[in-house]
C-alpha positions in Angstrom: 40.4 -45.5 33.2 39.6 -49.1 32.8 39.1 -48.6 29.1 42.7 -47.2 28.8 44.1 -50.2 30.8 42.4 -52.6 28.5 43.7 -50.8 25.5 47.3 -51.0 26.9 46.8 -54.7 27.6 45.6 -55.3 24.0 48.7 -53.5 22.7 51.0 -55.6 24.9 49.2 -58.7 23.7 49.8 -57.6 20.1 53.5 -57.1 20.9 53.5 -60.7 22.4 51.8 -62.1 19.3 54.5 -60.4 17.1 57.2 -61.9 19.3 55.7 -65.4 19.3 54.5 -65.6 15.6 57.1 -65.2 12.9 54.6 -63.8 10.3 53.4 -60.9 12.5 55.5 -57.8 12.8 54.9 -54.7 15.0 57.4 -51.8 14.8 57.2 -50.7 18.4 54.9 -49.8 21.3 53.4 -46.7 19.4 52.5 -49.0 16.4 51.1 -51.6 18.8 48.9 -49.0 20.6 47.6 -47.7 17.3 47.0 -51.2 15.8 45.2 -52.2 19.0 42.9 -49.2 18.7 42.2 -50.0 15.0 41.6 -53.7 15.8 39.2 -52.7 18.5 37.3 -50.4 16.2 37.2 -53.1 13.5 35.9 -55.7 15.9 33.3 -53.3 17.2 32.0 -51.9 13.9 32.8 -54.3 11.0 32.9 -57.7 12.6 29.2 -57.8 13.8 28.1 -56.8 10.2 30.2 -59.6 8.6 28.9 -62.1 11.1 25.4 -61.1 10.3 26.0 -61.2 6.5 27.6 -64.6 6.7 25.2 -66.1 9.3 24.1 -69.0 7.1 27.7 -70.2 6.5 28.4 -69.7 10.2 25.4 -71.8 11.2 26.4 -74.6 8.7 29.9 -74.6 10.0 28.8 -74.7 13.6 30.3 -71.3 14.3 33.8 -72.1 12.9 33.4 -69.5 10.1 33.7 -66.8 12.9 37.4 -67.9 13.2 37.8 -67.2 9.4 36.3 -63.8 9.8 38.6 -63.0 12.8 41.6 -64.1 10.7 40.6 -62.1 7.7 40.0 -58.9 9.9 43.4 -59.4 11.6 45.0 -59.8 8.2 43.1 -56.8 6.8 44.4 -54.6 9.8 47.9 -55.8 9.0 47.5 -54.8 5.4 46.2 -51.2 6.0 48.3 -50.1 9.0 51.9 -48.9 8.9 54.0 -50.5 11.5 51.8 -53.6 11.8 52.2 -56.4 9.3 50.6 -59.8 8.8 52.2 -62.0 6.1 49.1 -64.0 5.1 45.7 -65.5 5.9 46.9 -68.5 7.9 49.2 -66.3 9.9 46.3 -63.9 10.4 44.1 -66.7 11.7 46.7 -67.9 14.1 47.5 -64.3 15.1 43.9 -63.6 15.8 43.6 -66.6 18.0 46.7 -65.9 19.9 45.8 -62.2 20.2 42.4 -63.1 21.6 43.8 -65.6 24.1 46.6 -63.2 25.3 44.4 -60.1 25.6 41.9 -62.1 27.6 44.6 -63.3 29.9 46.1 -59.9 30.3 42.7 -58.3 31.0 42.3 -60.7 34.0 44.7 -58.6 35.8 42.5 -55.4 35.5 40.3 -55.0 38.5 36.6 -55.1 37.8 34.6 -52.0 38.2 32.4 -51.9 41.3 29.1 -50.1 41.3 28.6 -48.2 44.5 25.4 -48.6 46.3 23.1 -45.6 46.8 23.0 -44.3 50.3 20.3 -46.1 52.4 17.4 -43.9 53.4 14.1 -44.5 55.0 11.1 -45.9 53.2 9.6 -43.9 50.4 6.3 -42.4 51.3 3.8 -40.9 48.9 1.4 -38.2 50.0 -1.8 -39.1 48.2 -3.4 -35.8 49.1 -1.0 -33.9 46.9 -1.5 -36.1 43.9 
């Protein structure tokens, strides 16, 4: 259930980015939900591989190259999806930053999952005769 709420928050963040940034366009809630799903998959599957491949450049730039990767992936998602459009690299970079900030803020309102404690029982005893 928490995963679905995070997905919806990401879609709302994407709609907010489209509202705030002139170069980003999202056709509606359905397009935002689909784009948020694809962006999540891209960030889960492709982004770690790109970061690994560009590790020397990332280290030399003190980690700033990760922002370039994020902007490129945001721009890439805008170019392959219908209903989600990013007009260029710099808009993609700003959109990725704004999307990250807004989705983090929105996810603060989702309650954390609590792990229930197992029932308390007496001490565990081992019968050495049966071993």
